[in-house]
N, C-alpha and C positions, 0 to 999 in steps of 0.2 A: 108448762105454759107460763106460769107466773115467774119462774126462775129464768126463763129465756126471753131475750129481747124480741121486739116486733118483727124484725127482719128474719131472725132465726126461726121464729114461730112458723114461718111459711116456707122459707128457703131451706134452712138447715135444722130441722126438728130433731135430727139425730147426730148430725155432724159435730156441731158445737155443744149441743145440750149434753151429749155423752162425754164430752171432754172437760168443759168448764162448768156448764150449767147442769151438772148431774145432781147437784144438791137440790 
């Protein structure tokens, strides 16, 4: 949540978070 932007937090919580915002 903290490592992912606001739009990814709702739209792509696994799409980008698992790619770039995995840390």
